C-alpha positions as semicolon CSV with decimal commas, in nm:
position;residue;x (nm);y (nm);z (nm)
1;M;-1,277;1,062;-3,797
2;S;-1,358;1,117;-3,419
3;Q;-1,148;1,349;-3,201
4;I;-1,000;1,051;-3,005
5;T;-0,925;0,867;-3,342
6;K;-0,741;1,163;-3,472
7;Q;-0,540;1,212;-3,161
8;I;-0,438;0,840;-3,166
9;H;-0,350;0,868;-3,537
10;D;-0,131;1,168;-3,491
11;S;0,041;1,030;-3,172
12;E;0,385;0,865;-3,165
13;I;0,231;0,583;-2,955
14;G;-0,081;0,556;-3,169
15;D;-0,003;0,194;-3,275
16;I;0,022;0,081;-2,911
17;L;-0,306;0,258;-2,820
18;E;-0,488;0,119;-3,127
19;N;-0,382;-0,229;-3,045
20;S;-0,496;-0,179;-2,683
21;L;-0,843;-0,073;-2,803
22;Q;-0,855;-0,391;-3,000
23;G;-0,772;-0,603;-2,704
24;I;-0,401;-0,656;-2,776
25;R;-0,191;-0,623;-2,462
26;P;0,131;-0,413;-2,498
27;E;0,454;-0,593;-2,505
28;Y;0,767;-0,511;-2,303
29;N;0,900;-0,251;-2,552
30;D;0,554;-0,099;-2,588
31;C;0,542;-0,047;-2,215
32;I;0,876;0,131;-2,229
33;R;0,746;0,370;-2,502
34;L;0,443;0,439;-2,303
35;L;0,659;0,523;-1,999
36;N;0,876;0,754;-2,216
37;S;0,575;0,925;-2,371
38;D;0,466;1,279;-2,262
39;N;0,107;1,231;-2,394
40;I;-0,034;1,137;-2,055
41;S;-0,370;1,293;-2,134
42;L;-0,423;1,054;-2,439
43;I;-0,303;0,757;-2,250
44;G;-0,555;0,840;-1,984
45;L;-0,826;0,894;-2,235
46;V;-0,771;0,552;-2,394
47;A;-0,748;0,387;-2,045
48;G;-1,080;0,551;-1,970
49;V;-1,240;0,402;-2,272
50;L;-1,110;0,063;-2,186
51;T;-1,221;0,083;-1,837
52;R;-1,583;0,188;-1,939
53;K;-1,578;-0,095;-2,200
54;K;-1,501;-0,354;-1,930
55;F;-1,694;-0,219;-1,632
56;G;-1,937;0,022;-1,765
57;K;-1,987;0,329;-1,551
58;K;-1,993;0,142;-1,221
59;A;-1,711;0,219;-0,964
60;S;-1,653;0,084;-0,612
61;F;-1,466;0,190;-0,294
62;V;-1,379;0,055;0,038
63;N;-1,532;0,235;0,331
64;N;-1,248;0,254;0,589
65;I;-1,056;0,445;0,848
66;I;-0,690;0,503;0,875
67;L;-0,554;0,415;1,213
68;N;-0,198;0,546;1,278
69;Y;-0,109;0,337;1,586
70;T;0,210;0,525;1,664
71;N;0,417;0,815;1,527
72;V;0,737;0,685;1,682
73;C;0,988;0,622;1,394
74;I;1,358;0,588;1,334
75;T;1,376;0,608;0,949
76;D;1,378;0,995;0,916
77;C;1,222;0,996;0,571
78;K;1,260;1,341;0,407
79;F;0,893;1,369;0,302
80;C;0,743;1,276;0,645
81;A;0,609;1,547;0,885
82;F;0,422;1,276;1,079
83;Y;0,702;1,094;1,268
84;R;0,856;1,175;1,603
85;P;1,177;1,011;1,735
86;P;1,154;0,787;2,040
87;N;1,081;0,971;2,368
88;H;0,986;1,290;2,197
89;K;0,737;1,496;2,385
90;E;0,493;1,472;2,087
91;S;0,538;1,094;2,031
92;Y;0,249;0,851;2,108
93;T;0,165;0,478;2,081
94;L;-0,203;0,386;2,105
95;T;-0,311;0,139;2,364
96;L;-0,530;-0,161;2,285
97;D;-0,827;0,016;2,434
98;E;-0,762;0,328;2,227
99;I;-0,740;0,127;1,914
100;E;-1,072;-0,055;2,002
101;S;-1,235;0,292;2,073
102;R;-1,144;0,440;1,738
103;V;-1,249;0,129;1,544
104;K;-1,581;0,139;1,727
105;V;-1,645;0,491;1,633
106;G;-1,578;0,406;1,271
107;W;-1,811;0,114;1,279
108;D;-2,083;0,289;1,472
109;L;-2,079;0,601;1,246
110;F;-1,981;0,456;0,905
111;K;-2,007;0,079;0,926
112;I;-1,653;0,061;0,796
113;R;-1,537;-0,251;0,611
114;Q;-1,169;-0,210;0,665
115;V;-0,913;-0,059;0,900
116;L;-0,594;0,068;0,738
117;I;-0,334;0,030;1,013
118;Q;-0,007;0,204;0,970
119;G;0,242;0,387;1,184
120;G;0,609;0,448;1,228
121;H;0,910;0,216;1,249
122;H;0,897;0,169;1,629
123;P;1,222;0,023;1,752
124;E;1,068;-0,138;2,061
125;L;0,715;-0,262;1,972
126;G;0,712;-0,645;1,983
127;I;0,490;-0,857;1,754
128;E;0,257;-0,928;2,041
129;Y;0,131;-0,573;2,029
130;Y;0,019;-0,615;1,662
131;E;-0,122;-0,970;1,725
132;E;-0,343;-0,848;2,007
133;A;-0,459;-0,542;1,810
134;F;-0,550;-0,748;1,490
135;S;-0,710;-1,034;1,674
136;M;-0,914;-0,784;1,883
137;I;-1,050;-0,605;1,572
138;R;-1,133;-0,927;1,393
139;K;-1,312;-1,066;1,705
140;K;-1,508;-0,759;1,794
141;F;-1,568;-0,623;1,452
142;P;-1,590;-0,938;1,233
143;Q;-1,720;-0,739;0,932
144;T;-1,418;-0,515;0,933
145;G;-1,103;-0,630;0,760
146;V;-0,744;-0,561;0,873
147;H;-0,528;-0,396;0,605
148;G;-0,217;-0,317;0,779
149;L;0,159;-0,246;0,798
150;S;0,410;-0,166;0,523
151;T;0,678;-0,422;0,429
152;S;0,919;-0,178;0,584
153;E;0,725;-0,216;0,915
154;I;0,719;-0,586;0,895
155;D;1,104;-0,571;0,844
156;T;1,123;-0,354;1,160
157;I;0,907;-0,605;1,369
158;A;1,135;-0,891;1,240
159;K;1,437;-0,700;1,367
160;V;1,277;-0,635;1,705
161;E;1,186;-0,992;1,726
162;K;1,518;-1,123;1,588
163;S;1,301;-1,336;1,357
164;S;1,239;-1,365;0,985
165;T;0,992;-1,140;0,791
166;R;0,806;-1,463;0,677
167;E;0,764;-1,566;1,035
168;V;0,633;-1,228;1,121
169;L;0,393;-1,232;0,833
170;S;0,273;-1,578;0,915
171;R;0,195;-1,491;1,279
172;L;0,030;-1,169;1,194
173;K;-0,196;-1,348;0,934
174;E;-0,293;-1,594;1,205
175;A;-0,382;-1,300;1,423
176;G;-0,609;-1,148;1,160
177;L;-0,399;-0,954;0,903
178;Q;-0,574;-0,989;0,564
179;S;-0,384;-0,754;0,329
180;L;-0,072;-0,535;0,319
181;P;-0,072;-0,177;0,202
182;G;0,184;-0,098;-0,066
183;A;0,365;0,184;0,136
184;G;0,748;0,199;0,124
185;A;0,777;0,114;-0,248
186;E;0,880;0,473;-0,348
187;I;0,850;0,361;-0,704
188;L;1,088;0,076;-0,638
189;T;1,392;0,273;-0,743
190;D;1,683;0,260;-0,507
191;R;1,829;0,584;-0,657
192;V;1,508;0,767;-0,540
193;K;1,497;0,582;-0,209
194;E;1,854;0,671;-0,128
195;I;1,748;1,035;-0,152
196;I;1,412;1,043;0,028
197;S;1,412;0,740;0,248
198;P;1,774;0,599;0,285
199;K;1,688;0,406;0,611
200;K;1,410;0,202;0,471
201;I;1,438;-0,134;0,303
202;T;1,570;-0,166;-0,041
203;S;1,359;-0,235;-0,358
204;D;1,469;-0,593;-0,360
205;E;1,378;-0,629;0,007
206;W;1,031;-0,478;-0,055
207;L;0,977;-0,726;-0,334
208;R;1,102;-1,014;-0,130
209;I;0,864;-0,952;0,159
210;M;0,570;-0,897;-0,082
211;E;0,652;-1,229;-0,237
212;E;0,660;-1,395;0,103
213;A;0,312;-1,239;0,170
214;H;0,177;-1,372;-0,163
215;I;0,302;-1,722;-0,083
216;L;0,115;-1,703;0,255
217;G;-0,204;-1,593;0,088
218;I;-0,189;-1,224;0,198
219;Q;-0,308;-0,979;-0,055
220;E;-0,108;-0,662;-0,129
221;S;-0,094;-0,341;-0,327
222;A;0,183;-0,099;-0,433
223;T;0,202;0,280;-0,406
224;M;0,419;0,539;-0,568
225;M;0,586;0,826;-0,373
């Protein structure tokens, strides 16, 4: 008996892991048991086996830069040391020329394939700012994709514009937005969000905006905070 087989056999979630290794997907109750299990190392070990079985030893990554277009924000998240309130002496908002300059450096030095564009929840930036930035990047750096803005930023833009989030997403896609980062999810538990980011959108609102993006053909991800 191999070491991993013995660990699986002795584990309270061994039946789920055995099924996974045989190609049987876990059902809802199985997922709950996995979430409640403390045996993270064994779950990771089995996940590694499954990954190598499917993809071999190949891994990929996206060569990108992170472009924080502004640090002006009004959400006051407890975990954030980046933001500054409006009119603070350390606040900034990049101009279109500054955005172009930073993307150009990334392309010239590293041939970046993507720009991750995120900032604060700026209470005065209209959608034209983002449209001009995205369209400029796509026109001048056509091999570089635009991966930008959290759902919470989309919601802020909609409020500035007195528009719907779907309309904002549609216009930004037209300008060059290709995918949304998963920021703002905070594990999609409102109890946690109430503690660390009470001024951000709720879990249901996060999901709604992501669904709107899906319908429009914009790809997304999700992150845990």
